[in-house]
Structure formats: structure tokens, C-alpha cells
C-alpha positions in Angstrom: 0.0 0.0 0.0 1.2 3.5 -0.9 2.5 5.6 2.0 0.7 8.9 2.3 2.7 11.8 3.6 1.7 15.3 4.6 3.8 17.8 2.8 4.7 21.5 3.0 2.0 23.0 5.4 1.6 26.7 4.9 -0.7 29.4 6.0 -1.9 33.0 5.5 -3.2 35.1 8.3 -5.7 37.9 8.0 -3.8 41.1 6.9 -4.7 43.1 10.0 -3.6 42.3 13.6 -5.2 44.0 16.6 -5.2 43.5 20.4 -8.0 41.3 21.6 -8.6 43.9 24.3 -10.0 46.2 21.6 -12.8 43.7 20.6 -16.3 45.1 21.3 -17.3 41.8 22.9 -14.5 42.1 25.5 -15.0 45.8 26.0 -18.6 45.0 26.9 -17.8 42.1 29.2 -14.8 42.8 31.5 -15.1 39.4 33.3 -14.7 37.5 30.0 -11.9 39.9 28.9 -10.0 39.3 32.2 -10.4 35.5 31.8 -9.3 35.2 28.2 -6.4 37.7 28.4 -5.0 36.3 31.7 -1.7 34.4 31.3 -3.4 31.1 32.0 -5.6 31.6 28.9 -3.1 33.6 26.9 -5.0 35.5 24.2 -3.3 38.7 23.0 -3.7 39.3 19.3 -6.3 38.4 16.7 -6.1 38.7 12.9 -8.8 39.8 10.5 -9.2 40.3 6.8 -11.4 42.5 4.7 -10.8 40.3 1.6 -12.3 37.0 0.5 -11.3 33.7 2.1 -10.2 32.4 -1.3 -7.5 35.1 -1.4 -6.0 33.8 1.8 -6.3 30.2 0.6 -4.6 31.0 -2.7 -1.6 32.6 -1.0 -1.2 29.6 1.3 -1.7 27.1 -1.5 1.0 28.7 -3.7 3.5 28.4 -0.8 2.6 24.7 -0.2 3.0 23.7 -3.9 6.2 25.7 -4.2 7.7 24.1 -1.1 6.5 20.6 -2.0 7.9 21.0 -5.6 4.7 19.6 -7.1 3.4 21.4 -10.2 -0.2 22.5 -10.0 -1.2 20.4 -13.0 -0.2 17.2 -11.1 -2.7 17.8 -8.3 -5.6 15.4 -8.7 -8.1 16.6 -6.0 -8.7 19.6 -3.8 -10.5 19.1 -0.5 -11.9 22.4 1.0 -12.6 22.4 4.7 -14.4 25.7 5.3 -17.6 27.3 6.4 -16.8 30.6 4.7 -17.7 29.9 1.0 -20.9 31.5 -0.3 -24.1 29.6 0.4 -25.2 29.7 -3.3 -23.9 28.9 -6.7 -21.3 31.6 -6.6 -19.2 29.2 -4.5 -18.6 27.2 -7.6 -17.3 30.3 -9.4 -15.1 31.2 -6.4 -13.5 27.8 -6.2 -13.0 27.6 -10.0 -11.2 30.9 -9.8 -9.1 29.6 -6.8 -8.0 26.6 -8.8 -7.2 28.7 -11.8 -5.2 31.2 -9.8 -2.9 28.5 -8.3 -2.6 26.5 -11.6 -4.6 23.4 -10.7 -5.6 22.7 -14.3 -6.4 19.0 -13.8 -7.8 19.0 -10.3 -11.4 18.6 -9.2 -12.6 20.2 -6.0 -15.0 19.2 -3.2 -16.0 20.5 0.2 -16.2 18.9 3.6 -18.2 20.3 6.4 -20.5 19.8 9.5 -17.6 19.2 11.8 -16.7 22.8 12.6 -13.0 23.2 13.5 -12.4 19.4 13.2 -13.3 19.3 9.5 -9.8 20.1 8.3 -8.3 17.1 10.1 -11.1 14.9 8.7 -10.0 16.2 5.3 -6.4 15.3 5.9 -7.4 11.8 6.9 -9.7 11.5 3.8 -6.9 12.7 1.5 -4.5 10.2 3.0 -6.9 7.3 2.4 -7.3 8.3 -1.2 -3.5 8.4 -1.7 -3.0 5.1 0.0 -5.5 3.2 -2.1 -4.2 4.8 -5.3 -7.2 6.9 -6.2 -5.0 10.0 -6.2 -1.3 10.8 -6.2 -1.5 14.4 -4.8 -4.4 15.8 -2.9 -4.4 19.5 -1.7 -6.1 20.1 1.6 -7.3 23.7 2.0 -8.9 25.1 5.1 -9.7 28.7 6.0 -12.4 30.8 7.4 -13.5 34.4 8.0 -15.4 35.0 11.3 -17.8 37.2 9.4 -19.0 34.1 7.6 -18.1 31.1 9.8 -19.3 32.5 13.2 -21.7 35.2 12.1 -19.1 37.8 13.0 -18.6 36.6 16.6 -15.0 36.7 17.8 -15.6 35.1 21.3 -16.2 31.5 20.3 -16.0 27.9 21.5 -18.3 28.5 24.5 -16.1 31.5 25.6 -12.8 29.5 25.4 -11.3 31.2 22.3 -10.9 34.3 20.2 -11.5 33.8 16.5 -9.1 35.0 13.8 -9.3 35.0 10.1 -6.8 32.7 8.3 -6.3 29.9 5.8 -3.9 27.0 5.8 -3.0 24.3 3.2 -1.0 21.1 3.0 -0.4 18.6 0.3 -1.1 14.9 1.0 1.1 13.1 -1.5 2.4 9.7 -2.6 5.8 10.9 -3.7 6.7 14.4 -2.3 8.8 14.7 0.8 6.8 14.9 4.0 5.6 13.4 7.2 3.9 10.0 6.9 0.2 10.0 7.8 -0.1 7.0 10.1 -3.8 7.3 11.2 -6.8 9.4 11.8 -9.7 9.2 14.2 -12.8 11.3 14.7 -15.6 11.5 17.3 -18.9 13.3 17.5 -20.2 14.3 20.9 -23.7 15.8 20.5 -24.1 15.9 24.2 -21.7 18.9 24.2 -24.5 20.9 22.5 -27.1 19.8 25.1 -27.2 23.1 27.0 -26.3 21.5 30.3 -24.6 23.5 33.1 -20.9 24.2 32.7 -19.7 21.4 34.9 -21.6 18.8 32.8 -20.3 20.4 29.6 -16.7 20.1 30.9 -17.2 16.5 31.8 -18.7 15.8 28.3 -15.7 17.3 26.6 -13.2 15.5 28.7 -15.0 12.2 27.9 -15.0 13.1 24.2 -11.2 13.6 24.2 -10.8 10.3 26.0 -12.9 8.5 23.4 -11.1 10.2 20.5 -7.6 9.2 21.7 -8.8 5.7 22.4 -10.1 5.4 18.9 -6.8 6.8 17.5 -4.8 4.2 19.5 -7.1 1.4 18.2 -6.4 2.3 14.6 -2.7 2.8 15.0 -1.3 1.8 18.4 0.4 4.7 20.0 1.2 5.6 23.6 1.5 9.2 24.9 5.2 8.8 25.6 5.7 8.1 21.9 4.2 11.4 20.9 6.7 14.3 20.6 4.0 17.0 20.4 0.2 17.6 20.1 -0.6 20.5 17.8 -4.2 21.5 18.7 -6.9 24.0 18.0 -5.9 27.2 19.7 -8.4 27.3 22.6 -7.4 29.0 25.9 -4.2 27.4 27.3 -5.8 26.4 30.6 -8.7 24.7 28.8 -6.4 22.7 26.5 -4.3 21.6 29.6 -7.5 20.2 31.2 -8.6 18.2 28.2 -5.2 16.9 27.1 -3.4 16.3 30.4 -6.3 14.0 31.3 -5.3 11.7 28.3 -1.6 11.9 29.0 -0.6 14.7 26.6 0.0 17.7 28.8 3.1 19.6 29.7 5.8 20.4 27.2 4.2 18.1 24.6 1.2 20.4 24.2 2.1 23.1 21.7 0.5 26.3 22.9 2.9 29.0 21.6 0.5 30.3 19.0 -2.5 31.0 21.2 -1.4 34.5 22.1 0.2 35.4 18.7 -2.7 34.4 16.4 -5.7 33.5 18.4 -8.0 30.6 17.2 -7.9 30.4 13.4 -10.7 27.9 13.5 -10.0 24.8 11.4 -6.6 26.1 10.3 -4.9 25.9 13.7 -3.3 22.5 13.6 -1.8 23.0 10.1 -0.6 26.5 11.2 1.0 25.0 14.3 2.6 22.3 12.3 4.0 24.8 9.7 5.5 26.9 12.5 7.0 23.8 14.3 8.7 22.6 11.1 10.1 26.0 10.4 11.5 26.3 13.9 13.2 22.9 13.8 14.6 23.6 10.3 16.0 27.0 11.5 17.5 25.4 14.6 19.0 22.6 12.4 17.2 20.0 14.4 15.7 16.7 13.2 11.9 16.7 13.5 12.1 13.4 15.5 13.3 9.9 15.7 11.9 6.9 14.0 9.5 6.1 16.9 8.4 9.7 17.5 4.9 10.8 16.6 3.1 14.1 16.2 -0.7 14.5 16.7 -2.7 17.2 14.9 -5.9 17.8 16.9 -8.9 19.7 15.5 -11.7 20.5 18.0 -15.1 21.9 17.3 -18.0 22.4 19.8 -19.3 18.8 19.3 -16.7 17.2 17.0 -13.1 16.1 17.4 -10.6 14.8 14.8 -7.0 13.8 15.2 -4.3 12.9 12.7 -1.3 10.9 13.8 1.9 11.7 11.9 5.4 10.3 11.9 7.8 13.0 13.1 10.6 12.0 10.7 10.0 13.2 7.2 10.2 10.7 4.3 12.2 12.0 1.4 10.7 12.5 -2.0 10.0 9.2 -3.8 10.7 7.0 -0.7 8.4 4.2 0.3 
């Protein structure tokens, strides 16, 4: 079976960056402002755009294809994980223009949805399955959202646990380009998280959902927490992430939280953004991404959905098994 590898993650943030303390929602609610900007939560800056989401997507995609060294006309499929495309037929026009702008002359495009900020990780897993079974050689995964569309303009999201930013992120899932092997994917729906129960019950439901997700991931590809070098998650408040992930053995230094303050919660794009930054940091430092037994986990979390992708931390060179 062909090895699928995740290649050249890249991203584009909204062109404007402002302090979260200037958000009208936080100015009107000092208690929430104090909670989200405290060091334990860590939000400082959010990004926003007055352009179209496809503009952010195109910029990220061009970097991914350039770094991966794959011509656009060799990409077979584009999977778009976004809630920010128009809700009418103009979405077809926008996506066609996106493919044209980045030179994807042979690719077809499709959207995934209904999983909120977990959709992009489901898209990566789907792309890997298509590559493994030979249905495609190169699949471009594209995620991105503008809060004006995805959240109705709200910036305080995830039940008050995050500040939304505008951004897009991309990665190539490929049979031949250099990248990190995609070892497995798991997803879980927890509709009880939408039940309107008191906060304590909501917290218990989300902790239980994370336990179930990581149990499913280990069933599909056996992995222990000590084998995982880092978890690259959705950028919720740092203290919230510590609760969820320490409970399943992934707390402490292995939980990547450095981007929470710098960029906020870029919705479905967060795990790929965090991976792109991590790979850039290790390259700049001249470090290896990891040993043969090391793993990375990308974790996308929505209100009632979770999805995780397990990666090998050592890149496979172009053309290798």
C-alpha cells in the first residue's frame, strides 16, 4: 500500500492584527476579557481580513505547492474544509477561480463540512486514504475561514474558550513528495456537548469526548502518549487545553500552545498553522523533526466534533516508500 505523507504545510493570516482587548465583545464584558487575556488563557492578538477567504487560501496554497515541488497540474483533487464559502452557486465560481489562480488545471474540488473546527483534520485523513489506495497521487487540503461568515461575526467563540481569527492553511497529501507519513486518523462526535447542560456537565462531556477520540486513535494505530513528541491542537485557551489533554496523557511540554497569544483561534486552520511553525522552527535550529519512533498529533476540535491525525515525526524524502 502506498504511504501517504503530509507535505509543506503553509498558511496566510488575515492582513490586520489587533489586540484582543479592543474587541467590542470584550470591552462590553470585563469578566470575559479578564479570563481570556489572563496568562493562564493567553490570548493577546487576533487577525482579521477585509478580503475574501479564497484570497487567503490562494496565498497559502501557492507556498505549499512551491515548497513541495509539485506542479499544480499534477494535483488530482482539492478538498476544501471551510464554512466561509458563499451559500449559493457563486461558491462554484469562487472555487473555480481559486483553482485557476494556483494553476490546478487538472484538479477537481469538493468541500467537507458539518464538523466545525475538526473538519480540516477529517479532510487530511480522507486525503491520506485516497492516496494510500491509489485513487489520487496528490491531494491538496485547503482550510480557511473568516469569522464574518463562519461564526456570524462573533469573535468570542467555543463557548467562551477562544478568540476567533481569520486565516487559511494548506497542505499537500502526496504519494511521492517529501513529507511526514500520515499514520492514522480518528474522529468522534459528541452531540451531548450541545445539550445546554450546566458548565460542569459540559466540561465532563468534553473530557469524555477527548478520551474517546484518543482511544479510537490508538485502536487504529497503536500509540502511547510517551511516543508522541507534540500535540498541535486547535488554539483554545491554554488552561482549557491543559485540562482536556493532560487528562489523556498529553500535557506539559508536549502540548504546543505557543500560537494562542500570537494568532488566536484560526478555526479549522490551527493544527496546520501550528505544524508549519513547528517545522520552520526545527529547520531554523538545524534539528531533526524526530526519531523513527516519534509521533506528532494534529488535533482539530469543534464544539461537538473532534478529529485527530497521527503523523510520523521524521520526514520521508521524495520518492521514498
